[in-house]
N, C-alpha and C positions, 0 to 999 in steps of 0.2 A: 309656564315651565321656566327653570332656571339653567343657564348654561355656565359651566365651569371652562374659563379660558386659561389654559396652562401657557406660561411665559408672556401673561398679559401686560408685564411691566417693561417689555422689550420694544424695540422699534417697531416691528410689524405688529406685534401683539397689542400694543397700546393703541395703534390705529384700529384694530379690529374691535377692541373694547369700545372706543369712541362710535364707530359705525353702529355697533349693535345696541349700545345703550341709547344712542340718539333715536334710533329706530323703535324704542320702547321694550327691547328685550331685558330681562333680568339676568344679570351676570355676576360672577364671583371669579376673582383673579387668583391663581396659583402660580407662584413664581419664587425661585430660591435666590433671586436678585444677584446671581453671580455675574450677570451682564445687564439685568434689568434695573430700572430706576424707580423706586415707589412714587416719585413725584409725578410720574407719568399716568399714574392711575387716578382717575377722577375722584373727587371728594364725594363720599357717600358709598363708593363701591368697595366691597369687602376685599382686603389682600390677605391671603394666606401664604405665609412665607414657609416654604419647604419644597422639597424634591420629590417628583414623581417616583423615584427609586424606593422611597420610604412608604411601603404598603400600609402600615398603620395609619400613618399621617393621611394618605390619600383617602382610605376608608372613612376616617373620621370627616374630612372635608365633604365626601359625597353623601354621608349620612346627615351631617348637621345642617346642610345646605340644600337637602332634598334635590341633588343634582339629577336631572334626566337627560341632559344633553352636554357633550364635551367638544370644545374646539382645542385641538393639542398642537401647540406652536412650540413648546418648550423643547429645547435640544441644542446641540452643538453644531455649528454651520460652517467652520472654516476648512476649506478643502486643504490646503498645505498643512495645517495642523493635524487634520485627519491622516495624512500620510505619515507624519511624524509619530502620531499617537492612535493607532488604529484601535487598540483594545480600549482605551478611554472612550473612543467615539461609539464603538459598539455597545459598551456598558451604558453610556448616557442616552444614546439614541434608540437602541433596541432593546435593552434590558428595560430601560425607563418605560418605553411604550409597552412592553409585555407586562409590567407590573400595573400600568394604569388600566389597560384592557382587562386584566383579570378583577381588579377591583371594580371596573364598570360593569362588567358581566354579572358579578355577584350583586351589585348594588341595583341592578335592574335598569341600568341606562340603555335608552333605545335609540340614541343618535350619537355619532361619532364622526368628527371631521378632522382629518389628518392633514397637517401641513407637509406637503412633499415638496418636490423641487425638479425643475428641469435636468438637474444633474443626472437624473436616473437614465437619460437618453445617452449619456457619454458623447460620442463623436459621431452624430447621425450624418449620413451622406445624402441629405434630402434639402430641398430648398425650404419647405415648411414641415415642421415637425407636427404630426398628428398624434393623438392618444394611442394609435395602433403602431406607431413606429417602434421597432425593436428597442428594448432597453439594455444597454451595456455600459454601465457607469464606470468611470476611470479612476475613481478615488474611493477610499474607504467611507468618506461623507456620503457620496452618491449610493454606495452600496447600502448603507445604513437606511437611507431614504427609500429604496426599492425593497429591501427586507420589511421595512415598516409598512409598506403598502400591502405586502403579502399577509403580514400579521393582521392588519386591520380588516381586510377582506375576508380571511379566514375566520376571525373571530366574530365578525358581523354575521356570517351564515350560521356559525354554530350556536350563536346566543340570541339570535333575532334582533340584531342591531343594524339599523340603516347606516351606511357609511358613506363618505366621500373623501377622496384623495385629491388634493388640488396641487397640481404641478406648476409652480410658477416660475417665471423667467427672471430677468434682472431687475430688482426693485429699486427705486430712487424716489426722491421727492418727500414732501412733508405735508400733511393737512394744515398744521399750525407749527410755527417756529419751535415751541417747546417739545414737540415730538419728533423733531428732525433726528437723523441717523447720526449718533455721536462716535460711532466706531469708524476705524480707518481700514476696512476690508474690502469694500467695494470700489468701483472705479471713481464715481463722483467724489465721495469724501476723500479718496486718495489723491486726486487731482487738487481739491481744495487744500489739502495739507501742504502739497508742494507750492502751491501759489502763495499761501501765508509764509511759507519759509523763503520765498523769493527764488526757489528752485524750478527747473524745468519739469513740466509733467512728463511721465515716463510712458512710452508704448512698448509693451512686451512683444516685440516681433513684428515686422513689416513685410515678411515674405510669404504670408499665407496666400492661398488661391482665392483671393477677393479682389474686387475692382481696384482698392487702394493698398492692398497688401495686409491690411490690419483686420483683427477679429471682427466679425459681425454678430451682434446680439440684439435680442428684443427687450426693450426697456419698458417697464410697466410702473405707473405712478402708484405708490403706497396706498393712496386713497382709493384708487380704482380696486387695488387688490382687496382692501378691507371689505368694500362693497360686495365683492364677489364672494367673500366669506359669509357675509350676511345673507346673500342670496342662496347659497348653498345650504346654510344652517336652516333656513326657512322651508326650502325644499325637502330636507330631511325630516323636519317636523310635519310636513304634509304627508309624507310617506308613513310616518308613524301613526298619524290620526287616522289614515286610511287602512291601517292594518297591514301595510306593505313592508317587506324588507327588501331594500334595494342599495345598490352601491353606484356612485357616480365618480368616475375617474376623469378629471378635466385639466386641460391646459389653462393657464391665465397668462395672457399676453396680449400684445397690440397686433400682432401678425405683421409688424414691420421691423426690417432689419436697420440698425444704425451702426456704422463702424466705429472703432475705437478713436481713429483719427477725427472722424465727423463729430463724435461726441465731445472730444476735447476741443474742437473748433467752436461748437456751440457753447462750451463752458467758458472759453475765452470771451466770446461775445457778451455773455451775461456777467461775467466779473470783471471785464476789462484786463484781463491778464495779457501781457504782450511777450511773455517768455516762451519761446518756442519749444514744443516738445522735443524730447530726445528718444531714440530708439535704443532699447536694450534687448538682450537675448529673450527668445521665447520663454514662456513659463511651461514646465512639462504638463502635458495633459490638456492644454487649451485647444479646444476644437476650433476650426476656422469660422464656422457658422453655425448658430442655433437660433432660429426663428420659429415662433409658435404658429401654428394653425388654431385660431381661436373660434372656429365655427361651432364646435359642439357645445361649449359653454353658453353661447348665444341661443342655440336651439333649446338646450336643456333648462337654462335659468333666465333667458331673456336679458342676460348681462353683456355689456360691451364697454370696452375702456373709453373713457371721455377725455382724458388729459393727453396733451402732446409732450414731447420729449423737453421742450424749452419750459413747460411748466414745471416739470420734474426738477430741472436745474435751477430755476429761479427760486422755488420754494425751498429746496435744499440748502441753497446759498444763504437765504435769509435765515434759516435755522442754524446753519454754520457760523454765522457772524454773531447771532444771538449767543451761542455757546461760548465764543471768545470773548 
């Protein structure tokens, strides 16, 4: 079978491509290259440049490559930008997904894996977030992910497509330096950028109801995340081979929280930074604590995170310096 990986030239997508191809899966990459880099796509892997909003283009790709499984990672993902441009985010993330699902159903695709996010939970008032924790997203980005899950499950039931929605938490690290995160939107690269500039790393609020007053997050190594995609894709293939139509909605995290202040302290140790972090006002919508319960994915897929936080920082730093 052949998997179509949308967004496969991006940071996370390229790691999924790497994991799946090294495991012997046949893949084709679809990416509009708005943020992706074609150099991330391994030699010999077909890269179709275009958008999932283009139905004729998607139809051709599915037909020409005999696609029977899709891993959908393409989309916009910046929370602050989504607040400023909600219509753009709904078009790119929801309308794009709708177009892709329509094409998939017509083409007879039987497996669909959707890249969701812990942002669907919003500000959960629990120590560990399970898949049954109520969803109450705080941003248009989170809303598009939750709406995307609804679409995926509904289409799966209606068109006999086995589906999986993977809700992953804070992603960091790199499998190889050339696949490192080059954007400056997440905590680790944001701190790296400040270090390079000789400026103090920033902590957005230190008055939260947490042990050190800073937000607590669950960090997952991107290589572990990619392995989880591979495991989920293969489970969907098992369902289809057995004639089953099922949905798996799963958290991907380590089940361990790290505060922003602790994370910056670890970054300082790895990079040798000596400029002390400064505290700035809170960012709107930042929950105090979001940590995954990762029991269900271990039960369903036998998957468990292997990398520690220091591994994430070290590999990300190596890639950051390579970029520079």
